[in-house]
NUGU-480998 format. One record per residue: residue in three letters; chain; x negated, z negated, y negated of N, C-alpha, C in turn. Coordinates in steps of 0.05 Angstrom, whole numbers, always signed. Example, Ala and Ser with C-alpha at 12.3 -4.5 7.8 and 13.67 -1.06 7.14 Angstrom:
NUGU-480998
 resn chain     nX     nZ     nY    caX    caZ    caY     cX     cZ     cY
  ALA     A   -264   -156   +114   -246   -156    +90   -264   -156    +66
  SER     A   -257   -142    +45   -273   -143    +21   -258   -157     -1
//
This chain:
NUGU-480998
 resn chain     nX     nZ     nY    caX    caZ    caY     cX     cZ     cY
  MET     A  -2288  -1786   -593  -2296  -1785   -621  -2310  -1760   -627
  VAL     A  -2328  -1751   -609  -2343  -1726   -614  -2324  -1702   -613
  TRP     A  -2305  -1702   -594  -2286  -1680   -593  -2269  -1680   -618
  GLY     A  -2261  -1703   -628  -2246  -1705   -652  -2261  -1695   -676
  ALA     A  -2287  -1700   -677  -2303  -1690   -699  -2304  -1660   -699
  ASP     A  -2306  -1648   -675  -2307  -1619   -672  -2280  -1606   -682
  ARG     A  -2258  -1618   -674  -2232  -1608   -683  -2228  -1612   -713
  PHE     A  -2238  -1634   -723  -2237  -1639   -752  -2252  -1618   -768
  VAL     A  -2276  -1612   -759  -2292  -1592   -773  -2279  -1564   -771
  TYR     A  -2270  -1557   -747  -2258  -1531   -743  -2233  -1527   -760
  GLY     A  -2216  -1548   -760  -2192  -1546   -776  -2198  -1545   -806
  ALA     A  -2217  -1562   -815  -2224  -1562   -843  -2237  -1536   -852
  ALA     A  -2254  -1525   -835  -2267  -1499   -841  -2246  -1477   -843
  GLY     A  -2227  -1476   -824  -2207  -1456   -824  -2189  -1458   -848
  LEU     A  -2182  -1483   -856  -2165  -1487   -879  -2180  -1478   -905
  ALA     A  -2205  -1486   -907  -2221  -1478   -931  -2224  -1447   -932
  SER     A  -2228  -1435   -909  -2230  -1406   -909  -2204  -1392   -918
  ASN     A  -2181  -1403   -910  -2155  -1393   -918  -2150  -1397   -948
  LEU     A  -2163  -1417   -960  -2160  -1422   -988  -2180  -1406  -1005
  GLY     A  -2196  -1389   -992  -2214  -1371  -1006  -2242  -1381  -1011
  VAL     A  -2250  -1403   -998  -2277  -1413  -1001  -2296  -1396   -984
  SER     A  -2319  -1389   -994  -2337  -1371   -980  -2348  -1384   -955
  ARG     A  -2354  -1368   -935  -2364  -1378   -909  -2390  -1393   -913
  LEU     A  -2407  -1384   -931  -2433  -1396   -935  -2430  -1425   -946
  VAL     A  -2412  -1427   -966  -2408  -1454   -978  -2395  -1473   -957
  ILE     A  -2377  -1462   -941  -2365  -1479   -920  -2386  -1488   -900
  GLY     A  -2403  -1470   -892  -2424  -1476   -873  -2443  -1497   -883
  LEU     A  -2450  -1496   -909  -2470  -1514   -921  -2457  -1540   -930
  THR     A  -2431  -1542   -930  -2418  -1567   -939  -2400  -1579   -918
  VAL     A  -2378  -1565   -911  -2358  -1575   -892  -2371  -1579   -865
  VAL     A  -2384  -1559   -854  -2396  -1561   -828  -2418  -1582   -827
  ALA     A  -2436  -1581   -847  -2458  -1600   -848  -2447  -1629   -851
  PHE     A  -2427  -1632   -868  -2415  -1659   -871  -2402  -1668   -845
  GLY     A  -2389  -1649   -831  -2374  -1656   -807  -2391  -1669   -786
  THR     A  -2417  -1661   -783  -2433  -1673   -762  -2440  -1702   -769
  SER     A  -2438  -1710   -794  -2443  -1738   -802  -2417  -1754   -804
  ALA     A  -2394  -1742   -799  -2369  -1756   -801  -2367  -1780   -782
  PRO     A  -2377  -1778   -756  -2376  -1801   -739  -2392  -1825   -750
  GLU     A  -2416  -1819   -760  -2432  -1841   -771  -2417  -1854   -795
  MET     A  -2405  -1838   -812  -2392  -1849   -836  -2368  -1866   -828
  LEU     A  -2352  -1856   -809  -2328  -1871   -802  -2335  -1896   -786
  VAL     A  -2356  -1895   -769  -2364  -1919   -754  -2374  -1940   -774
  SER     A  -2390  -1932   -794  -2401  -1951   -813  -2378  -1964   -829
  ALA     A  -2359  -1947   -836  -2336  -1957   -851  -2320  -1977   -834
  MET     A  -2314  -1970   -809  -2299  -1987   -792  -2314  -2013   -786
  ALA     A  -2340  -2012   -783  -2356  -2036   -778  -2355  -2054   -802
  ALA     A  -2358  -2043   -826  -2356  -2059   -850  -2329  -2073   -853
  LEU     A  -2308  -2058   -847  -2281  -2069   -849  -2277  -2091   -829
  ALA     A  -2291  -2090   -806  -2289  -2110   -785  -2308  -2133   -790
  GLY     A  -2322  -2133   -813  -2341  -2154   -820  -2368  -2152   -806
  SER     A  -2374  -2128   -796  -2400  -2124   -782  -2417  -2105   -798
  ARG     A  -2426  -2114   -821  -2442  -2097   -839  -2467  -2087   -826
  GLU     A  -2480  -2104   -809  -2505  -2097   -797  -2503  -2072   -779
  ILE     A  -2480  -2069   -766  -2476  -2046   -749  -2477  -2020   -766
  GLY     A  -2464  -2021   -789  -2463  -1998   -807  -2491  -1991   -817
  VAL     A  -2506  -2011   -826  -2533  -2006   -837  -2551  -1996   -814
  GLY     A  -2549  -2010   -791  -2566  -2001   -768  -2559  -1973   -759
  ASN     A  -2533  -1966   -761  -2525  -1939   -752  -2538  -1918   -770
  ALA     A  -2539  -1923   -796  -2551  -1903   -814  -2580  -1898   -808
  VAL     A  -2596  -1920   -806  -2625  -1917   -801  -2630  -1908   -772
  GLY     A  -2615  -1920   -753  -2619  -1913   -725  -2612  -1884   -719
  SER     A  -2591  -1874   -732  -2584  -1846   -728  -2606  -1827   -737
  ASN     A  -2619  -1834   -759  -2641  -1817   -769  -2664  -1817   -749
  ILE     A  -2671  -1840   -738  -2692  -1842   -718  -2684  -1826   -694
  THR     A  -2659  -1828   -685  -2650  -1814   -661  -2650  -1784   -666
  ASN     A  -2642  -1775   -690  -2641  -1746   -696  -2669  -1734   -694
  VAL     A  -2689  -1747   -706  -2716  -1735   -706  -2729  -1737   -679
  THR     A  -2724  -1758   -664  -2738  -1761   -638  -2722  -1749   -615
  LEU     A  -2699  -1759   -610  -2683  -1749   -587  -2672  -1721   -591
  VAL     A  -2659  -1717   -614  -2645  -1692   -619  -2665  -1669   -621
  LEU     A  -2686  -1671   -638  -2706  -1650   -640  -2722  -1647   -615
  GLY     A  -2727  -1670   -602  -2742  -1669   -576  -2727  -1653   -555
  ALA     A  -2700  -1658   -553  -2684  -1644   -533  -2682  -1614   -540
  ALA     A  -2679  -1608   -566  -2678  -1580   -574  -2704  -1566   -568
  ALA     A  -2726  -1579   -572  -2752  -1567   -566  -2756  -1562   -536
  LEU     A  -2744  -1579   -519  -2746  -1575   -490  -2731  -1549   -483
  VAL     A  -2709  -1544   -497  -2693  -1520   -491  -2708  -1495   -501
  GLN     A  -2719  -1496   -525  -2733  -1474   -537  -2753  -1485   -558
  PRO     A  -2779  -1480   -554  -2799  -1489   -574  -2791  -1481   -602
  LEU     A  -2794  -1499   -621  -2784  -1495   -648  -2806  -1488   -667
  SER     A  -2805  -1464   -678  -2823  -1456   -700  -2807  -1457   -726
  ILE     A  -2818  -1469   -746  -2803  -1474   -771  -2815  -1458   -794
  HIS     A  -2800  -1439   -804  -2809  -1422   -826  -2790  -1422   -850
  SER     A  -2769  -1438   -849  -2748  -1437   -869  -2757  -1447   -896
  ARG     A  -2755  -1430   -917  -2761  -1439   -944  -2740  -1458   -954
  LEU     A  -2715  -1454   -945  -2694  -1473   -952  -2701  -1501   -941
  LEU     A  -2711  -1502   -917  -2718  -1527   -905  -2740  -1541   -920
  ILE     A  -2760  -1526   -930  -2782  -1538   -945  -2771  -1549   -971
  ARG     A  -2750  -1537   -983  -2739  -1548  -1007  -2723  -1573  -1001
  GLU     A  -2711  -1575   -977  -2695  -1598   -971  -2711  -1623   -964
  ILE     A  -2734  -1619   -952  -2750  -1642   -943  -2758  -1661   -966
  PRO     A  -2766  -1651   -989  -2771  -1670  -1011  -2747  -1686  -1019
  ILE     A  -2723  -1674  -1017  -2698  -1689  -1023  -2694  -1711  -1002
  LEU     A  -2701  -1704   -977  -2698  -1724   -956  -2716  -1748   -962
  PHE     A  -2741  -1743   -970  -2759  -1765   -976  -2750  -1781  -1001
  LEU     A  -2739  -1767  -1021  -2727  -1780  -1044  -2704  -1799  -1036
  SER     A  -2688  -1789  -1017  -2665  -1805  -1007  -2676  -1830   -993
  MET     A  -2697  -1827   -977  -2709  -1850   -964  -2720  -1870   -984
  ALA     A  -2733  -1860  -1005  -2744  -1878  -1025  -2722  -1894  -1039
  VAL     A  -2700  -1881  -1046  -2678  -1895  -1059  -2666  -1915  -1040
  ALA     A  -2661  -1908  -1015  -2649  -1926   -996  -2668  -1950   -992
  TRP     A  -2693  -1945   -990  -2713  -1967   -986  -2712  -1986  -1010
  ALA     A  -2711  -1975  -1034  -2710  -1992  -1058  -2685  -2009  -1059
  PHE     A  -2663  -1998  -1050  -2638  -2013  -1050  -2638  -2036  -1029
  LEU     A  -2651  -2031  -1007  -2650  -2050   -985  -2673  -2071   -987
  TRP     A  -2693  -2066  -1003  -2717  -2082  -1003  -2711  -2112  -1009
  ASP     A  -2692  -2117  -1027  -2687  -2145  -1035  -2669  -2159  -1014
  GLY     A  -2663  -2146   -992  -2647  -2158   -971  -2618  -2160   -977
  ASP     A  -2609  -2143   -997  -2581  -2144  -1005  -2572  -2115  -1012
  LEU     A  -2548  -2108  -1003  -2537  -2082  -1010  -2512  -2087  -1026
  SER     A  -2513  -2081  -1052  -2490  -2087  -1069  -2470  -2064  -1070
  ARG     A  -2447  -2070  -1082  -2427  -2049  -1085  -2436  -2027  -1104
  LEU     A  -2450  -2035  -1125  -2460  -2015  -1144  -2480  -1996  -1131
  GLU     A  -2498  -2007  -1114  -2517  -1991  -1100  -2503  -1972  -1081
  GLY     A  -2481  -1981  -1068  -2466  -1964  -1050  -2453  -1941  -1066
  VAL     A  -2442  -1947  -1089  -2430  -1926  -1106  -2451  -1906  -1114
  LEU     A  -2475  -1915  -1122  -2496  -1897  -1130  -2504  -1879  -1107
  LEU     A  -2505  -1889  -1082  -2511  -1873  -1059  -2490  -1852  -1054
  ILE     A  -2465  -1859  -1057  -2443  -1839  -1054  -2445  -1817  -1075
  VAL     A  -2451  -1825  -1100  -2455  -1805  -1121  -2478  -1786  -1114
  GLY     A  -2499  -1798  -1103  -2522  -1782  -1094  -2514  -1762  -1072
  MET     A  -2496  -1770  -1054  -2487  -1752  -1033  -2471  -1729  -1045
  LEU     A  -2454  -1735  -1064  -2438  -1713  -1077  -2456  -1694  -1092
  LEU     A  -2476  -1704  -1106  -2496  -1687  -1119  -2511  -1670  -1099
  LEU     A  -2517  -1682  -1076  -2531  -1667  -1054  -2514  -1644  -1045
  ILE     A  -2488  -1649  -1040  -2471  -1627  -1031  -2470  -1605  -1051
  ALA     A  -2468  -1612  -1077  -2467  -1591  -1098  -2494  -1576  -1099
  TRP     A  -2516  -1590  -1095  -2542  -1577  -1096  -2546  -1558  -1072
  ILE     A  -2537  -1567  -1049  -2540  -1549  -1025  -2523  -1524  -1029
  ALA     A  -2499  -1527  -1039  -2481  -1504  -1043  -2494  -1485  -1064
  THR     A  -2506  -1496  -1085  -2519  -1479  -1105  -2543  -1465  -1093
  GLN     A  -2560  -1479  -1078  -2583  -1466  -1066  -2575  -1445  -1046
  GLY     A  -2553  -1449  -1032  -2544  -1429  -1013  -2535  -1403  -1026
  GLY     A  -2526  -1405  -1051  -2517  -1381  -1065  -2538  -1368  -1081
  THR     A  -2562  -1381  -1083  -2583  -1370  -1101  -2610  -1368  -1086
  ALA     A  -2609  -1358  -1061  -2634  -1356  -1045  -2653  -1337  -1059
  ASP     A  -2679  -1343  -1057  -2699  -1326  -1069  -2700  -1299  -1056
  PRO     A  -2709  -1278  -1071  -2713  -1252  -1058  -2733  -1254  -1036
  GLY     A  -2728  -1240  -1014  -2746  -1240   -992  -2742  -1265   -974
  TYR     A  -2721  -1279   -979  -2715  -1303   -963  -2714  -1296   -934
  SER     A  -2728  -1312   -917  -2731  -1304   -889  -2713  -1319   -870
  ASP     A  -2695  -1335   -881  -2677  -1349   -863  -2658  -1330   -849
  PRO     A  -2644  -1340   -828  -2623  -1323   -815  -2601  -1317   -835
  PRO     A  -2586  -1296   -830  -2563  -1289   -848  -2545  -1313   -851
  PRO     A  -2530  -1316   -874  -2513  -1339   -878  -2494  -1344   -856
  ASP     A  -2482  -1323   -844  -2462  -1327   -823  -2474  -1340   -799
  ALA     A  -2501  -1339   -796  -2513  -1351   -772  -2509  -1381   -772
  PHE     A  -2505  -1393   -796  -2500  -1421   -797  -2473  -1429   -786
  VAL     A  -2454  -1411   -787  -2427  -1420   -784  -2410  -1404   -764
  ASP     A  -2423  -1385   -750  -2408  -1367   -732  -2390  -1383   -712
  ASP     A  -2401  -1405   -702  -2387  -1420   -681  -2368  -1441   -693
  ASP     A  -2370  -1446   -719  -2355  -1468   -731  -2333  -1459   -750
  ILE     A  -2333  -1434   -759  -2313  -1424   -778  -2297  -1401   -765
  PRO     A  -2272  -1405   -760  -2256  -1384   -747  -2252  -1361   -766
  ASP     A  -2251  -1336   -755  -2246  -1313   -771  -2218  -1313   -781
  ALA     A  -2199  -1321   -765  -2171  -1322   -774  -2157  -1345   -760
  LEU     A  -2150  -1365   -775  -2136  -1388   -764  -2112  -1394   -782
  PRO     A  -2087  -1393   -771  -2064  -1398   -787  -2066  -1425   -801
  THR     A  -2057  -1427   -826  -2059  -1451   -841  -2046  -1475   -828
  ALA     A  -2022  -1470   -816  -2009  -1492   -802  -2025  -1503   -779
  LYS     A  -2038  -1485   -763  -2054  -1494   -741  -2079  -1508   -752
  ALA     A  -2091  -1498   -773  -2114  -1511   -785  -2108  -1540   -794
  ILE     A  -2084  -1544   -806  -2076  -1570   -815  -2072  -1589   -791
  VAL     A  -2060  -1578   -769  -2056  -1594   -745  -2083  -1603   -733
  LEU     A  -2101  -1583   -730  -2128  -1590   -719  -2142  -1610   -736
  PHE     A  -2141  -1606   -762  -2154  -1624   -781  -2143  -1652   -778
  SER     A  -2116  -1654   -777  -2103  -1680   -775  -2108  -1694   -748
  VAL     A  -2106  -1679   -726  -2111  -1690   -700  -2140  -1700   -698
  GLY     A  -2159  -1683   -708  -2187  -1690   -707  -2193  -1715   -723
  LEU     A  -2180  -1718   -746  -2184  -1741   -763  -2174  -1766   -749
  VAL     A  -2150  -1764   -737  -2139  -1788   -723  -2157  -1796   -699
  LEU     A  -2167  -1776   -684  -2184  -1783   -661  -2211  -1795   -671
  LEU     A  -2221  -1784   -693  -2245  -1795   -705  -2241  -1825   -713
  LEU     A  -2219  -1830   -726  -2213  -1857   -735  -2210  -1876   -711
  ALA     A  -2194  -1867   -691  -2190  -1884   -667  -2215  -1888   -651
  GLY     A  -2230  -1866   -647  -2255  -1868   -632  -2276  -1886   -645
  SER     A  -2277  -1884   -672  -2296  -1900   -687  -2289  -1929   -684
  ARG     A  -2263  -1935   -686  -2255  -1963   -684  -2261  -1975   -656
  VAL     A  -2255  -1959   -635  -2261  -1968   -608  -2291  -1972   -604
  LEU     A  -2307  -1953   -615  -2336  -1956   -613  -2347  -1981   -626
  VAL     A  -2336  -1988   -649  -2344  -2012   -663  -2336  -2037   -646
  TRP     A  -2312  -2037   -636  -2303  -2060   -619  -2322  -2063   -596
  GLY     A  -2329  -2041   -582  -2347  -2043   -559  -2374  -2052   -567
  ALA     A  -2384  -2042   -590  -2411  -2050   -599  -2413  -2080   -605
  ILE     A  -2392  -2090   -618  -2392  -2119   -624  -2391  -2135   -598
  GLY     A  -2375  -2126   -579  -2374  -2140   -553  -2400  -2139   -538
  ILE     A  -2414  -2116   -539  -2440  -2114   -525  -2460  -2133   -538
  ALA     A  -2460  -2133   -564  -2479  -2151   -578  -2475  -2180   -570
  ARG     A  -2450  -2188   -569  -2445  -2216   -561  -2452  -2222   -532
  ASP     A  -2445  -2203   -514  -2450  -2207   -486  -2480  -2207   -479
  LEU     A  -2495  -2190   -493  -2524  -2188   -487  -2540  -2207   -504
  GLY     A  -2528  -2220   -523  -2542  -2239   -540  -2562  -2227   -559
  VAL     A  -2557  -2202   -567  -2574  -2189   -587  -2558  -2186   -613
  SER     A  -2572  -2180   -634  -2559  -2178   -660  -2542  -2152   -662
  GLU     A  -2522  -2153   -679  -2507  -2129   -684  -2524  -2107   -696
  LEU     A  -2545  -2114   -711  -2563  -2095   -722  -2576  -2078   -700
  VAL     A  -2586  -2092   -679  -2599  -2078   -657  -2580  -2059   -643
  VAL     A  -2555  -2068   -639  -2535  -2050   -626  -2530  -2026   -644
  GLY     A  -2528  -2031   -671  -2524  -2008   -689  -2547  -1989   -689
  LEU     A  -2571  -1999   -687  -2595  -1982   -687  -2598  -1966   -661
  THR     A  -2586  -1975   -640  -2590  -1962   -614  -2565  -1949   -603
  LEU     A  -2547  -1965   -591  -2524  -1954   -577  -2505  -1939   -596
  VAL     A  -2499  -1951   -619  -2481  -1939   -638  -2494  -1914   -650
  ALA     A  -2519  -1915   -657  -2533  -1892   -668  -2534  -1869   -648
  LEU     A  -2539  -1876   -623  -2540  -1855   -602  -2512  -1842   -599
  GLY     A  -2491  -1858   -599  -2464  -1847   -596  -2456  -1829   -619
  THR     A  -2462  -1837   -643  -2454  -1821   -667  -2472  -1798   -672
  SER     A  -2495  -1796   -658  -2513  -1774   -661  -2508  -1751   -641
  LEU     A  -2488  -1755   -624  -2482  -1734   -604  -2474  -1707   -617
  PRO     A  -2459  -1706   -640  -2454  -1680   -652  -2479  -1666   -661
  GLU     A  -2498  -1680   -673  -2523  -1668   -680  -2539  -1658   -656
  LEU     A  -2538  -1674   -634  -2552  -1666   -610  -2540  -1640   -599
  ALA     A  -2514  -1638   -598  -2500  -1614   -588  -2506  -1590   -606
  ALA     A  -2505  -1594   -632  -2509  -1572   -651  -2537  -1562   -650
  SER     A  -2557  -1580   -649  -2585  -1571   -649  -2593  -1558   -623
  VAL     A  -2583  -1568   -600  -2590  -1556   -574  -2577  -1529   -573
  ALA     A  -2552  -1526   -582  -2539  -1500   -582  -2553  -1480   -600
  ALA     A  -2563  -1489   -623  -2577  -1471   -641  -2604  -1462   -628
  ALA     A  -2618  -1481   -616  -2643  -1474   -602  -2638  -1454   -580
  ARG     A  -2617  -1458   -565  -2610  -1439   -543  -2605  -1411   -553
  ARG     A  -2594  -1409   -578  -2588  -1383   -589  -2613  -1371   -604
  GLY     A  -2634  -1387   -605  -2658  -1377   -618  -2658  -1382   -648
  GLU     A  -2639  -1397   -658  -2637  -1403   -687  -2652  -1429   -692
  GLN     A  -2679  -1427   -692  -2696  -1451   -693  -2694  -1466   -720
  ASP     A  -2692  -1451   -742  -2690  -1464   -768  -2664  -1480   -770
  ILE     A  -2643  -1469   -758  -2617  -1483   -759  -2619  -1509   -743
  ALA     A  -2632  -1508   -720  -2635  -1532   -703  -2649  -1554   -718
  VAL     A  -2669  -1548   -733  -2684  -1568   -749  -2669  -1574   -775
  GLY     A  -2658  -1554   -788  -2644  -1559   -813  -2620  -1577   -809
  ASN     A  -2607  -1575   -786  -2584  -1592   -780  -2593  -1622   -780
  VAL     A  -2616  -1628   -770  -2626  -1655   -769  -2633  -1664   -797
  VAL     A  -2647  -1647   -812  -2655  -1655   -840  -2630  -1660   -857
  GLY     A  -2611  -1642   -856  -2586  -1645   -871  -2571  -1670   -863
  SER     A  -2568  -1675   -837  -2554  -1698   -827  -2568  -1724   -836
  ASN     A  -2594  -1725   -836  -2609  -1749   -843  -2605  -1755   -873
  MET     A  -2603  -1734   -890  -2597  -1739   -918  -2569  -1751   -922
  PHE     A  -2550  -1740   -907  -2523  -1750   -909  -2522  -1779   -899
  ASN     A  -2537  -1786   -878  -2537  -1813   -867  -2548  -1833   -888
  LEU     A  -2570  -1826   -901  -2582  -1844   -920  -2565  -1848   -945
  LEU     A  -2550  -1828   -953  -2534  -1829   -977  -2505  -1838   -971
  GLY     A  -2492  -1823   -953  -2463  -1828   -948  -2458  -1851   -929
  VAL     A  -2473  -1851   -906  -2468  -1872   -886  -2477  -1899   -895
  LEU     A  -2500  -1901   -907  -2511  -1926   -916  -2495  -1937   -939
  ALA     A  -2481  -1920   -955  -2466  -1929   -978  -2442  -1945   -970
  LEU     A  -2429  -1938   -947  -2403  -1950   -941  -2404  -1980   -936
  PRO     A  -2424  -1991   -921  -2425  -2020   -918  -2428  -2034   -945
  GLY     A  -2443  -2021   -964  -2447  -2033   -990  -2421  -2033  -1006
  ILE     A  -2405  -2012  -1004  -2380  -2010  -1019  -2359  -2028  -1007
  ILE     A  -2356  -2027   -981  -2334  -2042   -968  -2341  -2071   -964
  ALA     A  -2365  -2077   -956  -2373  -2105   -950  -2401  -2111   -961
  PRO     A  -2404  -2111   -987  -2431  -2116   -999  -2441  -2144   -991
  GLY     A  -2468  -2146   -988  -2479  -2171   -981  -2507  -2169   -970
  GLU     A  -2515  -2190   -956  -2542  -2192   -945  -2547  -2173   -922
  VAL     A  -2571  -2162   -921  -2579  -2144   -900  -2604  -2156   -887
  ASP     A  -2606  -2154   -860  -2629  -2164   -845  -2654  -2150   -855
  ARG     A  -2673  -2166   -864  -2698  -2154   -875  -2715  -2142   -853
  ALA     A  -2710  -2148   -828  -2726  -2136   -806  -2723  -2106   -806
  ILE     A  -2701  -2096   -817  -2698  -2067   -817  -2718  -2054   -835
  ILE     A  -2727  -2069   -856  -2747  -2058   -874  -2775  -2057   -862
  VAL     A  -2782  -2078   -847  -2810  -2080   -837  -2813  -2067   -809
  ARG     A  -2791  -2061   -796  -2793  -2050   -769  -2781  -2022   -767
  ASP     A  -2756  -2019   -775  -2741  -1995   -770  -2745  -1973   -791
  PHE     A  -2745  -1982   -816  -2750  -1962   -838  -2777  -1949   -836
  PRO     A  -2799  -1965   -831  -2825  -1952   -828  -2826  -1932   -806
  LEU     A  -2813  -1938   -783  -2812  -1919   -761  -2797  -1894   -769
  MET     A  -2775  -1897   -783  -2760  -1874   -793  -2777  -1856   -811
  VAL     A  -2791  -1869   -829  -2809  -1854   -847  -2831  -1840   -831
  GLY     A  -2842  -1855   -812  -2864  -1844   -796  -2856  -1819   -780
  VAL     A  -2833  -1820   -767  -2825  -1796   -751  -2817  -1773   -770
  THR     A  -2807  -1780   -794  -2800  -1759   -813  -2825  -1746   -824
  LEU     A  -2846  -1762   -829  -2872  -1750   -837  -2883  -1732   -815
  LEU     A  -2879  -1739   -790  -2888  -1722   -768  -2873  -1695   -769
  LEU     A  -2847  -1697   -774  -2832  -1672   -777  -2842  -1655   -800
  LEU     A  -2848  -1668   -823  -2859  -1654   -846  -2885  -1639   -839
  LEU     A  -2903  -1653   -825  -2928  -1640   -818  -2923  -1616   -800
  MET     A  -2904  -1617   -782  -2897  -1595   -765  -2884  -1572   -781
  ALA     A  -2869  -1579   -802  -2854  -1559   -817  -2871  -1543   -836
  VAL     A  -2891  -1557   -849  -2907  -1543   -869  -2930  -1528   -858
  ASN     A  -2938  -1534   -833  -2960  -1519   -820  -2949  -1496   -805
  GLU     A  -2952  -1472   -816  -2940  -1448   -804  -2951  -1442   -776
  ARG     A  -2976  -1452   -770  -2987  -1446   -744  -2978  -1467   -723
  SER     A  -2964  -1487   -733  -2955  -1508   -715  -2926  -1504   -707
  ARG     A  -2918  -1517   -686  -2890  -1516   -678  -2885  -1540   -660
  ILE     A  -2859  -1545   -656  -2851  -1567   -638  -2847  -1554   -611
  GLY     A  -2868  -1555   -595  -2866  -1544   -568  -2854  -1564   -548
  ARG     A  -2854  -1557   -523  -2842  -1574   -503  -2857  -1600   -500
  LYS     A  -2884  -1600   -502  -2899  -1625   -499  -2893  -1643   -522
  ARG     A  -2892  -1632   -546  -2886  -1649   -569  -2857  -1658   -568
  GLY     A  -2839  -1641   -558  -2812  -1649   -554  -2809  -1673   -536
  MET     A  -2824  -1672   -513  -2824  -1694   -494  -2835  -1720   -507
  THR     A  -2856  -1716   -524  -2868  -1739   -537  -2847  -1752   -556
  LEU     A  -2832  -1736   -570  -2811  -1747   -588  -2790  -1762   -572
  ILE     A  -2782  -1751   -549  -2763  -1765   -533  -2774  -1792   -522
  LEU     A  -2799  -1792   -515  -2812  -1817   -505  -2813  -1838   -528
  VAL     A  -2818  -1829   -553  -2817  -1847   -575  -2789  -1860   -578
  PHE     A  -2769  -1844   -575  -2741  -1854   -576  -2736  -1875   -554
  VAL     A  -2744  -1868   -529  -2740  -1886   -507  -2755  -1913   -511
  ALA     A  -2780  -1911   -520  -2796  -1935   -525  -2784  -1952   -546
  TYR     A  -2774  -1940   -568  -2762  -1955   -589  -2736  -1969   -579
  PHE     A  -2721  -1955   -564  -2696  -1965   -552  -2702  -1990   -535
  VAL     A  -2722  -1987   -517  -2729  -2009   -499  -2740  -2033   -514
  VAL     A  -2758  -2028   -533  -2771  -2050   -548  -2750  -2066   -563
  LEU     A  -2731  -2053   -575  -2711  -2067   -591  -2695  -2087   -573
  PHE     A  -2688  -2078   -549  -2673  -2096   -531  -2691  -2117   -518
  TRP     A  -2716  -2110   -514  -2734  -2128   -501  -2742  -2151   -520
  ASN     A  -2747  -2144   -545  -2755  -2165   -565  -2743  -2157   -592
  PRO     A  -2717  -2162   -595  -2703  -2153   -619  -2711  -2167   -645
  SER     A  -2725  -2189   -644  -2732  -2203   -668  -2760  -2196   -679
  LEU     A  -2774  -2176   -667  -2801  -2169   -674  -2800  -2143   -691
  PRO     A  -2814  -2142   -714  -2827  -2164   -728  -2809  -2175   -749
  SER     A  -2818  -2196   -763  -2803  -2206   -786  -2823  -2212   -808
  LEU     A  -2812  -2214   -832  -2829  -2220   -855  -2837  -2249   -855
  PRO     A  -2862  -2255   -865  -2870  -2283   -867  -2851  -2299   -884
  GLY     A  -2845  -2323   -875  -2828  -2341   -891  -2799  -2333   -890
//
């Protein structure tokens, strides 16, 4: 599935480049969207299979995994100092996305209308990112635009080959997503845990592998803002695009435990990221990176050890 996502992005980027789309717009839309493609397809497949909880858990669990495991691993490779003004503009949008998702889930139901509104929000987000990318402020200190996309957009890729890569990648993504959902449902039944827990942990970990690979690679190249920006952008896509699909395909009741247990943790680790991002003297060093990874491990173990904790009174 991860290899299919890579081919899908490479083919789509090459095709868009051949059609005259600028590299910056491709990097901020096609490439950014591509890292969230596994989450979106898994959530869609889970909803179609009648496992709405896997899709919802995947959206929230992937965000927790991105901030803890993905950023933690990137920090172990190279301590992350965050100075991106673009990132500072994106973080409020991330919190707005969390607030909207929280409001939609609070009543314990995710309706089709709410799913459609989330998808509309994702499309508006893509348009906003593309606009911001083309109107950077004078003195903007981020890496050059091509730094976002050097490894993801080919300089010259024949259109026919781009279409083949795009198609093969999409087929592998679809097939891999379906197999992952089948396996997740089987694991939940065999271990006697809820599908929500499996979505929050195993499925979220599997679909976050593209973000992990992208952020670690960016940290290794010294592109620290990209390593963090990849996580922030992916988390916004997850809250808007990934969470929308269970609502659109299979609207209905959602386990309220996700509101009192998992959503607060997601907000908490995101607030931690915000504190690290806005404090210019601070950075995510190796010790903090290891702490983030330990938070992920502890969350993973606690969910399997006592998956019903906590719940709302009554």
